[in-house]
N, C-alpha and C positions, 0 to 999 in steps of 0.2 A: 613108205615101207621102212620099218625099223631095221637097224643094223643088228645082225646076229653076232654072237660071240665068235663064230667062225669067220664071218666077214671082217670083223675087227682084227682078228689074228692074221688073216690073209693080207689085209692092208698093212699091218705092222711088219710082216715078213717082206712084203714088196718094198717097203721103205728101207729095211735093213739091207736088202739086196742092192738097191740103188745106191745107198751110202757106200757100201763096200766096193761097188764098181766105179763110182765117180771119184772117190778120194784117191789121191796118189799114194801108193804103198810106200811106207817109210816117212810120210810127211807129218805124222802125229808122234811126237816125242814119247808120250806115255804109252803108246801102243804102236810100235813100228810095223807090226804085222797087219794092221788095219789098212784096207784099201787094195787097189789093183795096180797092175803094170800096164793097163790098156793104153795109157798115155805114151808108152814106148813101142806100141805096135808098129811093125814095119808097114809101109804103104806100098800099094801097087797090086801085086798078084793076089787074087782073092783066096786061093788055097793057102798061101803062106800066111795071109792075114787071119784066116779062120783057125788055122792050127795054133798060132800065137794067142789069139783071143780066147780059144777054148782053154788053153793052159793057164792063162792069166785069170780067167773067170773062175775056174775050178780052184786055183790057189786062193783067190780072194774070198771065196765062199766056203772054204774048207771048215771054218769054225761054226758054220750054221748047220745044225743037225737036221737031217732029213731033206735038205734042198738038193735036187738033182737037176743038172743042166741037161735039157732035152735037145735043144737046137740052137745053133749059132749061124748067123749069116752076116757077111761084111760087105760094105760098099765103100768105094773110094772115089772122091771127086778130085782129080789132079789139078784142075784149074784153081780150086780153092784150097788144095792140099788139106782136105778134110776127110776123115774116116768116120764111118758109122757102123755100129755093131748092134744087131737085133738079136735078142735072146729069148728063149722060152724055157721056163723052169717048171718043175713039178714039186709040190710040197703038200704033204698030207692028201694026196689025190687031187689037188687043185692046181690048175695051170696058172702060171704067172708069166707076164711078158714085160720086157723093158728094153730100152734102147740107150746106147751110149754114143756120144759124138765127141770127136776130138781132133 
């Protein structure tokens, strides 16, 4: 089945979102606003994690026109000291999902 123009644009936007979420905000000298602060998310209480994640995600994606954060959920594994954030976005009526771990 051939890829349509919308499929290509959807994949491109998904990549842009992932790049902005996984890059550490401030780590690119030429574009210090690129990236997110998810790496600094507090660990432990899910409600605190989700509030922080929502703010960090919205800040990171602000330059992307038409992307709306629909849902955020966070998990924390204290034994490994690892956090995971699952996100669902809406762009041009299409749902996009991604996950960040750190």
